[in-house]
N, C-alpha and C positions, 0 to 999 in steps of 0.2 A: 353445417360446420365441417371443416376440413383439417386434416393433418393433426391428429390427436397424438400428442407426445407420449401418452401413456401406452399406446399400442403400436404406433408407427415408428420404425427404426430410422430416424433422421440424423442422429447425432454421431459424429465420427470419433473413434478412439483407436489407440494402439495397445497391443498386449505386450507381454514381457519380451517377445521376439520382434517387436516393432511391426507386426502385421496389422494393417489397417482394417478396421471393421466398423459397423454401424450398430447403434443400439437405441432403444427407447430411453426415456428419462428414468424410469425405475430401473432399467437395465444398467445405466451408468452408475446409479447408487449401489447396486448389488456388486458390480465389478470393482468399484472404488474400495468398498469395504473389504473385499477379499484380496486385493492387490493384483488382480488380473489386469486391471486397467492401469497403465503406466503413463499415458499421455493423451491429451486431447488433440487430435490430429489437425483440426482446422480452427482452433481458437487462436486469435491474434495475441501478440505479446501483452498489450495493454488490457485485453479482455480476460486473461488467464485468472488473475486474482478475483475479480468480480464474479466470474463464473464459478470458481471454487467456493467462494464465500456463500453464494446463492445455494449451491448444492448442499453445503454443510448446514446452513440454516434450515433449509427445507427438510433435510433428514432429521435434524434434531426436533423440529416442530412435529413432524409426523410420528416420531418415536414417543415424544411426550404425550401427544394426544391419544396414542394407543396404550399408554401406560407401560411402555417397554423401554429398554436401554440398549439392547443388542442390535448393532447395525449390520451384523454379518448374517443377513437373511436373503432369501431368494428374490429374484426379480418379481415374481408373482406376489410375494408378500409386500414388497415395496409398492407395487401397483395398488394393492388394496389399501395400504396406509395413505397413499397420496390421494386416492379417490375419496377416502373418508374425510379428508380435510375440506373437501368441497361438497360434502353431503351427497356423494354419488353423482354430482354434476360433472360431466365430461367436458362441457363447453369451456370451462375455465382452463383446461389443459390443451385446447385446440388453438392453432395459430390463426385461423381465419373463421370467424363466426359472423354470418351476414346479419343476424338479428342484433342490432346495436344496443338493444335493451339488456342483452346478456353479456357476461364477461367473456373474454378470450385471454389467452396466455399473456400476462403482463399488460393487458388492455382492459381498463375499467369499463363497465357499461356506460353508455351515453344516455342520460335521462331524457334529453330533448329529442333523441331518436333521429338526428340528422347530422351529417358531417360534410354536407355539400360545400360549405365555405371554408373548410379546413385546408391548411397547407398540404402540399404533397411532396414526398421524398421517394424517388424511384430507385435509390441505391441504399443498401444497409449501412454503408459507412457514412452516409450523409446525416444520419441521426445519431451517430456514435459520439462519444465524449471528446475525441481528439479534435482540436482546432486545426483544420486543414485548408481553410479557405484560400490561403496564399500559395498552395501547392508546394510548400517547402517540406522536404524530407518525406512525409507520408502523403501521397497524392490523394486527391478527392475522387469519389465515385469510381473507384476501380472495380468494385464488386457489382455484378449484374443483379438486377431485381429478381431474376429467376432463381437465385441461390437462396433457397428457403432456410437452410441451416445457418447461413450468415445473418439472416434476419433475427434468428433466435438469440445469437450472441450479442448482436447490436442492441436489441431491446432490453436484455438483462443488464448490460453494461450501462445503457442510458438510464434506466429506471432506478438503479441502485447506486449510481456513482456520479450523476450529473451535478454540476455546480450552477453557476449563473452565467449562461452564454449571452443573455440579453434580456431586455425588458419583457416581462410576461412569462418568462421561463424560469420557474422556481426550482430551487435545489432540493437535494435529499435532506432528511433530518439529521443523518449521521455525518455531519460536516459543520465546521465552524466557519460560517460565512460562505458567500457564493464563490470565493476564490480559494476555498480551503481544500483539504484532501480527505479521502477516506482510506487511511492506511490499513494494512494487514500486518500486524505485529504479533508474533507468537513464538513459542519454543516447540521443538519436535525432536524425536529420536533420530530422524533422518529427513531428507527433503522429498522422499517419495510421497506420492499422492495418498497412498493408504495410510502412512504414518500420520500425516497432517490431518487427514479426514477423520480418522478415529479419535485422535487426541482432541480435536476441536469440537467434535460432536459431544464427547464426554464433558468438556468444559461448558458447552452450551446447556446441557441438561443439568449439570451441577449448579450453574449460576442462575437458573430459572427463579428460585425463591428470592434471591437478592434483587433481581430485576423487578419482581412484584413489589418490593418495598419502595421502589421509586415512584409508584403510582400506577403502574401497568395493571391490567386485569387478567386474571388467569384464563377466563373463557372468552376473552375479547378477540378482536380481529387479528389473524395471523398473516393471511394472504391479502394484502390491501387491494390488489388488482381485481378481486372478486366483488368489490363494493362499488355501487354507482357513484359517479363523480361529475358534478356540473361545473367544476373549475372554480366555484365560489365558496366551497365549504372545506373545512379541514377536519381531520381526526385528531382529537386531543389524546394525550398520553393515556388517560384512563379508558380510552376506547380501543387501545392497542394491546395485544398480548406481548409478553417478553419475546425478543428476537424476531419481531414481526418483519416480514419482507415487504418493502415499500415500493411505491411508484411515485414519480414526481412530475410526469407529463401525461396529458391526455392523448393517447395515440390509438389508432386502429389499423390493422393490416388488412388490405383489400386486394382483390384480384384486378388485374388489368390485362391489356392485350399482350404485354411483354412479360408477364409473370405476376409479380406482386409489387405493391407500393404501400407506403406508410402514410396515412393521413394524420396530421397532428395540429394542435392549436395551443394558444396561450392560456394561462390560468391567472386568476386574480390573487390566489393565495397558495401557500405551500400546503401540500396534502397532509403531511404527518407531523405531529408534535409541534405545532406552531409556537407553543409556549416555551420551548427549549431552543434558545438561540445559539448556544455554544457547542452543539453537537453531542452533548453527553446524554445519550439515551440508552446506555447500557451495552453498546457494541463490544463484544469480547475481544476484538482485535484493536481496539482504540485506546491508546494511552491518553490520559487526561491531565493536562497541565493544571496544577492546583489553583493557579490564579489566572488561567487564561482559556480553559476549555479544551476541546478536542485538538489533538496533535495535528498541525499543518506542516506539510513538507515543502521546502523551497527548492530552488534550482540546485543547491549543493547536496541534496539528498540526505542519506543516512551516513553522514561523515562521522569521524571519531568524536568531534565536539558534541554532536547530538546524541550519539550512542552512549557516551559516558553519562549524560544526564538521564537517559532512559533506563540505564542499567543500575547506576550507582547512587544517584542523588535522590532527594525528596522533592524535586521539582515536579515530578509526574506521579500520578496514581497509575501503577502499572496496569496494562490491559490484562483482563482475566486470562487470556490465552498465553500470556508470556510469563505467568507466575510459575516458579520452579517448584517441583516436588522433590522429595528425597531421592527416589528412583535408584536405578542401578548406577554402577560406577563409570559407565562409558560416557564419552563426550556427548553433550546435548547441543543442538544448534539453536541459536537465536536468529530468527528469520524476520526480515522486515521488508515491506514493499509498499510503494505508493506512487500514484501519478500526480506529479506536481502541477498545480494549475495557477496561471497568472491572469491578468486582465487581458482578455482577447487572445490568449495563447495558452499552450501547455509548455511546461518547463522540464519535461523529461520523465521517463518511467524509471524510478529508482528502486533498486533491490540490494539487499545486503544479507549475507549469511555469515554469522560469527560463531565459531565453535566455542563452547563453554566447557572446559575440562572439569572433572569432578571436584578438584580442590577449589576451583573458582566458585562452583555452585555451592559448596559448603560454606564458603565465606559470604556469599550472597544470601544464604539462608539464615544467617545469624546477624542480629542487629549491630553488635559491636564491630565485627570483622567487616561487615558491609560498609559501615561508616568509614572505617579505616581505608578500605579499598576505594571508596568514593573520594576521600580526601587526597589520596595519592594520585588517582586518575585526574582529578580536577587540577591539582598542582601541575601535572604534566601538560595538560591543555594550556595552562597559563604560561608555562616555560616555553612550549612550542611557539605560542603566539609572540612571546618576548623575543625569541630567536629570530623570527621573521621580521618583526617590526623594528627592532633595535639593532640588529646586526646585519641581516641580509639586505633589507630595504635601503638603509643609508648607503650601502656599497653599490647597490643598483643605480642609485641616483647619480653616481659619479660617471657612469657610462650612458646616461640617458641622452636622448636626442631632443633637445629643448625640454618641454614638459612631459614628454612621453617616456615614462619609466617602463622598461621591459617587464612583461608579465612573467610570473614564475609559477612553478608547480610544487612549491614547497609543501603546502598542506596536503596535496595529493600523495606526495612521496612519504610524508609522515604517516598518513593513513595506512600505508602498506605495512608498516611494522608496529604501529602504536599498541595494539592489543596483544600481539604476540610477545612483545617486549614486556608489557605490563604484567602479563600472566606468568612469564618465565622468571621474573624477578620478585615474585611474591614473598619468598623466604629471605630475601636480602633486607638489611636494615635500610631505613629511608635514605640515608646519605649515599650509601653505595649504589642503591637503585637509581637515585637522582643523577649521580655523576655518570653512570652507565647510559642512562637515557640521553643526557646532554651530549655525550660523545656521538651518539647516533644522530642527534639533531645537527651537530657540527658537520658531520659528513654530508648530510643532505644539503645544508646551507652552502657548503663549499662547492658541491657539485652544481647547485643551481647558479651560483656566481660564475663558475667556469662556463656553464652553458650560456649564460647571458653574454659573457665576454666573447664567446665563439660566434655569436650571432648579432653582436652590436653593430650599429651603422656609423660609428665615429670615423671621421675622415682620417686617412692614413697619417697625415702630419701630426694628428693629435692622439692617435690610437694608443701608443705605448704610454704616454702621459696619463691618459684616461684609465688604462688598465692598472697602472701603478697606483693611481689615486683610489681606485675601487678596492684594490687589495689592501692598501694601507688603512682605508676607512674600515674595512671588514675586521682587520686585526685589532684596530683601536677600539671599535665598538664591542668586540668580543672580550677584550681585556677589561673594559669598563663594566659591562653588564654580566659577564660570566667569568669572574677572576679565577675561581677554582679550576674551571675548565681550561681557561687560557694557560694557566700554570701547568696543568697536567699535560696539555698538548705540547708545550714548550720543552718538557722534560723527556719526551719520547725520543 
């Protein structure tokens, strides 16, 4: 066996002064807890959240098994705790183990003892979750097979985040469907690694009993990669411990003439929790839509329409990590991230950080005021949609070239001020707050119309007539659909 992550410093990190260093796996956990580690130097953008979630789950499982809750301990203490998870077996923490009957890091044992007919990937990014076959944006096979650290991040991302890339390649359990997402939604005092790590470890430990009530078993499997897998059998919920760390592919890292390569093969079934199709297996970062299962993110990401539902409505059961406590009076951040997945493609890495002031948190913590805030925010979403559909869009059609109506950034511009305006007008009555918001919408819609006029392709002979028609349509639709706003605007 080679490259033991418990003892060999292979993983890059930066300290508070951005000096780059390397550490073991337990060394990373120790430095995250103390705040000495501020950045993972070589983790790619789409790998950051899977890597953080893996480290956090691993830490919580190790603490729970040791009967402890304090994450701020030494590297040696973390090493002992991780080793205890595998009953002293170091092979499960090694990257390359020649004996296929034994586990390796995120590589289940192979019962048949042979991988001769398995497929081969010679680059870490070839097994990653990004769909890069067309060489658009992120290029394929940029990373050499000799880069052992990159193999670590690629395997963790693959095994904990993969969807459905094709027949025979099954997804993770923490996802609703093969084209779903595994989002990371939580609150934190700050965006620092230490703040998020300590908060989420605490939530994982506190939620352990609740997860048991879902059918998980306390002494069951936590590290799924340590269990043999023939590709034909699954682990049911009652065979898995709370917050289990899963795998979804059969892979083995092997040495070759150019460094390392990954052998992989298809499977007949999903490895974990096959009886749960909607992704609701107790992931603390996963909001659950009450009538639809795990949250799935599309190409629009965490826009204001979705965030209002996640924060204020009863459409979702909030993720355990996003639930607010009383806490101190400073602003708390609502943090959300997800890689959007489509059929044969990825649709962007989406991240959002929304400050939640103390007075907002107070309202969210009480049922009556939360409902009132939810109603106001939902009404604003409807009003913004109405402004775009019934005022801006009809005006844009007047300067369209044939059937091609110019695109607009109305929703993007609204997103820039939606929550700031919502939170700053909490003490205003509904009518005053509504009119103030509509005035902001009118400014955005007017700017978008002007932007469209500036770039329209109407022939010169028809240009002024088209512009006049667009502006007249805009004014008429505004008067019809927003009479109070039109009157207030005319009186200025």
